[in-house]
C-alpha positions as CSV (number, residue, x, y, z in Angstrom):
1,M,2.3,9.1,-6.5
2,R,0.8,5.9,-7.9
3,V,2.2,2.8,-6.2
4,L,1.8,-0.9,-7.2
5,V,2.1,-3.2,-4.2
6,T,2.3,-6.9,-4.9
7,G,1.7,-9.4,-2.1
8,C,-0.6,-7.0,-0.2
9,A,-2.6,-9.8,1.3
10,G,0.3,-10.6,3.7
11,F,1.1,-9.0,7.0
12,I,3.7,-6.5,5.8
13,G,2.0,-5.7,2.5
14,S,-1.3,-4.9,4.2
15,H,0.4,-2.5,6.6
16,V,2.4,-0.8,3.8
17,V,-0.9,-0.2,1.8
18,V,-2.5,1.5,4.8
19,L,0.5,3.7,5.4
20,L,0.7,4.7,1.7
21,V,-3.0,5.6,1.6
22,Q,-2.7,7.6,4.8
23,Q,0.2,9.6,3.1
24,G,-2.0,10.4,0.1
25,H,-0.6,8.0,-2.4
26,E,-2.8,6.1,-4.9
27,V,-2.3,2.3,-4.4
28,L,-3.0,0.1,-7.4
């Protein structure tokens, strides 16, 4: 799934991006 994450420079956002990529999602 493609996921758009806003605020990915913060603590929570950066961890969410890592988890999504590990699960095979495409982060925009």
